[in-house]
C-alpha positions in Angstrom: -26.0 -58.2 45.8 -25.3 -58.2 42.0 -28.9 -59.0 41.2 -30.1 -56.3 43.5 -27.8 -53.8 41.8 -29.0 -54.9 38.4 -32.6 -54.4 39.4 -31.8 -50.9 40.7 -30.2 -50.0 37.3 -33.3 -51.4 35.6 -35.6 -49.1 37.6 -33.4 -46.1 36.9 -33.6 -46.9 33.2 -37.4 -47.0 33.4 -37.6 -43.6 35.1 -35.2 -42.1 32.6 -37.2 -43.5 29.7 -40.4 -42.0 31.2 -38.9 -38.6 31.6 -36.9 -38.4 28.4 -38.4 -40.7 25.6 -36.1 -41.6 22.9 -38.6 -40.7 20.1 -40.3 -37.3 19.5 -41.9 -35.8 22.6 -45.7 -36.4 22.6 -48.0 -33.6 23.7 -51.5 -34.6 24.7 -54.2 -32.7 22.8 -57.2 -31.3 24.8 -60.5 -33.0 24.4 -62.6 -31.7 21.5 -65.2 -30.4 23.9 -62.5 -28.1 25.4 -61.4 -26.9 22.0 -64.8 -26.3 20.4 -67.1 -23.7 22.0 -70.2 -25.5 20.6 -69.2 -28.7 22.3 -68.2 -26.9 25.4 -71.7 -25.4 25.7 -73.2 -28.9 25.2 -70.9 -30.2 27.9 -72.0 -27.6 30.4 -75.7 -28.2 29.7 -75.3 -31.9 29.8 -73.8 -31.7 33.3 -76.6 -29.4 34.5 -79.1 -31.2 36.9 -81.9 -29.2 35.3 -83.4 -31.5 32.7 -84.3 -28.6 30.4 -80.8 -27.1 30.3 -79.6 -29.5 27.6 -82.9 -29.3 25.7 -82.5 -25.5 25.3 -78.9 -25.6 24.0 -79.3 -28.7 21.8 -82.7 -27.7 20.3 -81.2 -24.6 18.9 -78.4 -26.7 17.3 -81.0 -29.2 15.9 -82.7 -26.3 14.2 -79.5 -25.3 12.5 -78.5 -28.9 11.6 -82.0 -29.8 10.3 -82.3 -26.8 8.0 -79.2 -24.6 7.9 -79.9 -21.0 7.0 -78.6 -20.0 3.5 -75.9 -17.7 4.9 -74.5 -20.6 7.0 -74.7 -23.1 4.2 -72.9 -20.7 1.9 -70.2 -20.0 4.5 -69.3 -23.7 4.9 -66.3 -25.0 2.8 -67.4 -26.9 -0.3 -68.3 -30.5 0.5 -68.6 -30.0 4.2 -71.5 -31.8 5.8 -72.5 -29.9 9.0 -74.2 -32.9 10.6 -71.3 -35.2 9.7 -68.9 -32.9 11.6 -70.7 -33.7 14.8 -71.1 -37.4 14.0 -67.3 -37.7 13.4 -66.6 -36.5 17.0 -67.3 -39.4 19.2 -67.8 -37.9 22.7 -70.7 -37.8 25.2 -71.8 -34.3 24.1 -72.3 -35.3 20.4 -73.9 -38.6 21.4 -76.6 -36.7 23.4 -77.0 -34.2 20.5 -77.5 -37.1 18.1 -80.3 -38.4 20.3 -82.0 -34.9 20.0 -81.5 -34.9 16.2 -83.0 -38.3 16.0 -86.1 -37.2 18.0 -86.6 -33.7 16.6 -85.3 -33.2 13.1 -87.9 -32.9 10.3 -85.5 -34.3 7.7 -86.0 -38.0 7.9 -82.7 -38.8 6.3 -80.9 -36.8 9.0 -82.9 -38.5 11.7 -81.9 -41.9 10.2 -78.2 -40.8 10.2 -78.4 -39.7 13.8 -80.0 -43.0 14.8 -77.2 -44.9 13.1 -74.6 -42.8 14.9 -76.1 -43.4 18.4 -76.2 -47.1 17.8 -72.4 -47.1 17.5 -71.8 -45.0 20.6 -71.2 -46.3 24.1 -71.4 -43.1 26.2 -74.2 -43.1 28.8 -77.0 -40.5 28.1 -79.4 -39.1 30.8 -83.0 -40.4 30.7 -84.5 -36.9 29.8 -82.5 -37.0 26.6 -82.5 -40.7 25.6 -86.1 -40.9 26.9 -87.6 -38.3 24.5 -88.7 -41.3 22.3 -90.9 -42.4 25.3 -92.2 -39.0 26.3 -95.8 -39.0 27.4 -98.2 -36.1 28.1 -99.9 -36.8 31.4 -101.9 -33.7 32.0 -103.3 -30.7 30.1 -104.8 -27.5 31.5 -105.5 -23.9 30.6 -106.4 -20.6 32.0 -107.0 -17.4 30.1 -108.0 -13.8 30.1 -109.3 -11.5 27.4 -105.8 -11.1 26.0 -104.9 -14.8 25.6 -104.6 -18.3 27.1 -101.9 -20.0 29.1 -101.8 -23.7 28.1 -100.0 -26.1 30.5 -99.0 -29.6 29.5 -97.3 -32.0 31.9 -94.6 -34.3 30.3 -93.4 -37.5 31.9 -90.2 -39.2 30.8 -88.3 -42.3 32.0 -86.6 -41.9 35.4 -89.6 -40.1 36.8 -88.6 -36.9 35.1 -91.5 -34.4 35.2 -91.5 -31.2 33.1 -94.4 -28.8 32.3 -94.6 -27.0 29.0 -96.3 -23.6 29.2 -97.5 -22.0 26.0 -98.9 -18.5 25.9 -101.4 -17.9 23.0 -102.3 -14.3 22.2 -105.7 -13.7 20.6 -105.0 -10.8 18.3 -104.8 -10.5 15.4 -105.6 -14.2 15.5 -104.7 -17.0 17.9 -100.9 -17.4 17.7 -98.1 -18.6 20.0 -96.3 -15.6 21.5 -94.2 -17.5 24.0 -93.4 -21.1 25.1 -91.1 -22.5 27.7 -90.4 -25.6 29.7 -90.4 -25.7 33.5 -88.8 -28.5 35.5 -91.9 -28.9 37.7 -95.0 -31.0 37.9 -98.3 -29.6 36.5 -99.8 -29.4 40.0 -96.9 -27.2 41.1 -97.3 -24.9 38.1 -101.0 -24.7 38.7 -100.5 -23.7 42.3 -98.2 -20.9 41.3 -100.7 -19.6 38.8 -103.5 -20.0 41.3 -101.6 -17.9 43.9 -101.3 -15.0 41.4 -105.0 -15.3 40.3 -106.3 -15.4 43.8 -104.3 -12.4 44.7 -106.6 -10.6 42.2 -109.6 -11.8 44.1 -110.6 -14.5 41.6 -111.2 -18.1 42.7 -108.6 -20.2 41.0 -111.0 -23.1 40.5 -113.0 -20.8 38.3 -110.0 -19.8 36.2 -107.8 -22.8 35.8 -109.5 -25.8 34.2 -108.4 -29.1 32.7 -108.5 -29.2 29.0 -109.3 -32.2 26.8 -105.9 -33.5 25.4 -107.4 -33.5 21.9 -108.5 -29.9 22.2 -105.1 -29.0 23.6 -103.4 -30.4 20.5 -105.8 -28.8 18.1 -105.7 -25.4 19.8 -101.9 -25.3 19.9 -101.6 -26.5 16.3 -103.9 -23.6 15.3 -101.7 -21.2 17.3 -98.5 -22.5 15.8 -100.0 -21.9 12.4 -101.0 -18.5 13.5 -97.4 -17.7 14.6 -96.3 -18.5 11.0 -98.5 -15.7 9.5 -98.4 -13.0 12.2 -96.2 -10.1 11.0 -92.6 -10.2 12.3 -93.0 -6.9 14.0 -95.6 -8.5 16.3 -93.2 -11.3 17.3 -90.4 -11.1 19.9 -87.8 -13.8 20.8 -88.1 -15.0 24.3 -85.6 -17.1 26.4 -86.8 -20.4 24.9 -89.2 -19.5 22.1 -89.1 -19.9 19.1 -86.0 -22.2 19.3 -87.9 -24.7 21.4 -90.6 -25.1 18.7 -89.3 -28.6 17.6 -89.8 -29.8 21.2 -93.3 -28.2 21.3 -94.2 -30.0 18.1 -92.9 -33.3 19.5 -95.1 -32.9 22.6 -98.2 -32.2 20.5 -97.6 -35.3 18.4 -98.1 -37.3 21.6 -101.6 -36.0 22.0 -104.7 -37.5 20.4 -106.2 -35.8 17.3 -109.7 -34.7 16.4 -110.4 -32.0 19.0 -111.8 -28.5 18.4 -109.2 -25.7 18.4 -109.5 -21.9 18.2 -112.4 -20.1 16.5 -111.8 -17.2 14.1 -112.0 -14.7 16.9 -109.1 -16.2 18.8 -111.1 -18.0 21.5 -111.1 -21.7 22.3 -114.2 -23.5 21.0 -116.5 -23.6 24.0 -114.7 -20.9 25.9 -117.1 -18.6 27.8 -115.8 -15.1 27.3 -117.7 -13.6 30.2 -115.8 -16.0 32.5 -112.4 -14.8 31.4 -110.2 -12.6 33.5 -109.6 -9.0 32.6 -106.0 -8.3 31.9 -104.5 -6.1 34.6 -101.0 -5.5 33.3 -97.9 -5.8 35.4 -98.7 -7.6 38.7 -101.8 -9.3 37.3 -102.4 -12.9 36.5 -100.2 -12.9 33.5 -97.3 -11.3 35.2 -93.8 -12.9 35.7 -93.4 -15.2 38.7 -90.8 -12.7 40.1 -93.6 -10.5 41.2 -95.4 -13.2 43.2 -96.5 -11.6 46.4 -96.3 -15.0 48.1 -92.6 -15.4 47.4 -90.1 -15.1 50.2 -88.3 -11.8 50.3 -84.9 -13.4 50.1 -85.6 -16.0 47.5 -83.8 -14.1 44.7 -87.1 -13.0 43.1 -85.3 -10.2 41.3 -83.2 -12.6 39.3 -84.2 -14.3 36.1 -86.1 -17.4 37.1 -86.4 -18.8 33.6 -90.2 -18.5 33.4 -90.1 -15.6 30.9 -93.1 -13.3 30.3 -96.4 -15.1 30.2 -98.5 -12.6 28.2 -96.9 -9.7 29.9 -95.8 -6.5 28.1 -94.2 -4.2 30.7 -94.7 -0.9 29.0 -96.4 1.0 31.8 -94.0 3.9 31.7 -94.3 4.2 27.9 -98.1 4.2 28.2 -98.1 7.0 30.8 -95.9 9.1 28.6 -98.1 8.4 25.5 -101.2 9.4 27.4 -99.7 12.8 28.1 -98.7 13.2 24.5 -102.2 12.3 23.3 -104.0 14.7 25.7 -101.7 17.6 24.6 -102.3 16.8 20.9 -104.9 18.6 18.8 -107.1 15.5 19.0 -106.8 15.2 22.8 -107.4 18.9 23.5 -111.0 18.5 22.2 -111.8 16.1 25.0 -113.0 17.0 28.5 -110.2 17.6 30.9 -111.2 15.1 33.6 -110.2 11.8 35.2 -112.4 9.8 32.9 -110.5 11.0 29.8 -107.2 10.1 31.4 -108.5 6.7 32.6 -109.9 5.7 29.2 -106.9 6.9 27.3 -104.7 4.9 29.7 -106.9 1.8 29.4 -107.1 1.8 25.6 -103.3 2.3 25.1 -102.6 -0.4 27.7 -104.9 -2.8 25.9 -103.2 -2.1 22.5 -99.8 -2.7 24.2 -100.9 -5.9 25.7 -102.8 -7.3 22.7 -100.8 -6.0 19.8 -97.4 -5.4 21.4 -97.5 -1.7 20.5 -99.8 0.9 22.1 -99.8 2.8 18.8 -100.8 -0.1 16.6 -104.5 0.2 15.9 -105.7 -1.9 13.0 -109.4 -2.2 12.0 -109.9 -5.5 13.7 -108.4 -4.2 16.9 -110.7 -1.2 17.0 -113.7 -3.3 16.3 -112.8 -5.8 19.0 -112.2 -3.1 21.7 -115.4 -1.4 20.9 -117.6 -4.6 20.7 -115.9 -7.0 23.1 -112.9 -5.7 24.9 -114.3 -2.8 26.9 -117.8 -3.9 27.9 -116.5 -6.6 30.3 -114.0 -4.2 31.9 -115.0 -3.0 35.4 -113.4 0.3 34.6 -116.1 1.1 32.0 -119.1 -0.6 33.6 -120.9 2.7 34.0 -123.0 3.5 30.9 -121.9 7.2 30.9 -118.2 6.2 30.9 -118.8 3.6 28.1 -120.5 6.3 26.0 -117.4 8.4 26.3 -115.4 5.7 24.5 -117.3 6.4 21.3 -116.0 10.0 21.5 -112.4 9.2 22.6 -111.6 6.1 20.6 -111.7 7.6 17.0 -109.6 10.5 18.2 -107.0 8.3 19.8 -106.8 6.0 16.8 -106.3 9.1 14.5 -103.5 10.4 16.8 -101.9 7.0 17.0 -101.7 6.6 13.2 -100.3 10.1 12.9 -97.7 9.4 15.6 -96.6 6.0 14.3 -96.9 6.8 10.6 -99.1 3.9 10.0 -101.8 4.0 7.3 -105.3 4.2 8.8 
């Protein structure tokens, strides 16, 4: 009985010690990923089953870590190493981020530091992150219209992860990357979706979508990336993934063979037959967002953002209609015949400027020359010789009015 009583007292002592420790009370600190919003965003993306979710968040951080903007560098306390602040936090989120830095950073010293950091980590990392070093491009295709080309590259990673990179290259004022994004689908699936949109316009998909030699795909997209570096900022717009995903795009291109032909000085792929290209039709056409796919189910959430972004689409239809009215009521427009042809041509020309230049009022010399010599003749709207002749009367007046309205120098 005595022993039993003693044991009971011993258990009581343990419970008491657990509830009221003799030393200072210890309060558990939350994990770093809970405290830091940057780590919290990495954690959420890391848990997302979509393989590109983490790519998007991490790539934007890699850009900042690789080459911090001057404002950020000046705001940091003296002696603070931004990359080291992530290396010092040994959690799964920073381990995955270091894999991205090791694969994407342009600073070789920072890449080496990231590689050393991951060698000392023990957290598991998903194959679409750790496998970037083994990424392979397993398919390249393209389809284009007179406004630009949609390049599609299929990526294969360990674990049977398939992703397709879609890059939209605009032709004017030169070939340049206007948008790029990654889709968690196989190339065949992406081609099928594009084909459905193209065939809805009455164009056989096999005549529009074609395989592209991998070497030409690399050369063309490298030309377009160089073009994006010199296109005026007013022409460029940030999309959901572009331009932050540029390091990933460059990583993909580095896996392709070199030596192919790229874009010519007019913004067309070498060997591209211009007469075979589609005519841009604006919203609802081949370059429109997938949300307008007529073949989609009515209840599939098509009105929500599906992550595809705009593929060469500039939805300014309402603005163009308003500008047409302003032009026709201007001193320049009042000299033109008041008929449907005038309205049609004014609408078509302003829509082309909006689609190609991103601004219906932006008419540079090269744009005027291209429209007059190449852009309009293939269009079915001006196939009639009499209508085409009217362009010579209307175009100079429209350009003069556009320059006056926008304040641009002729």
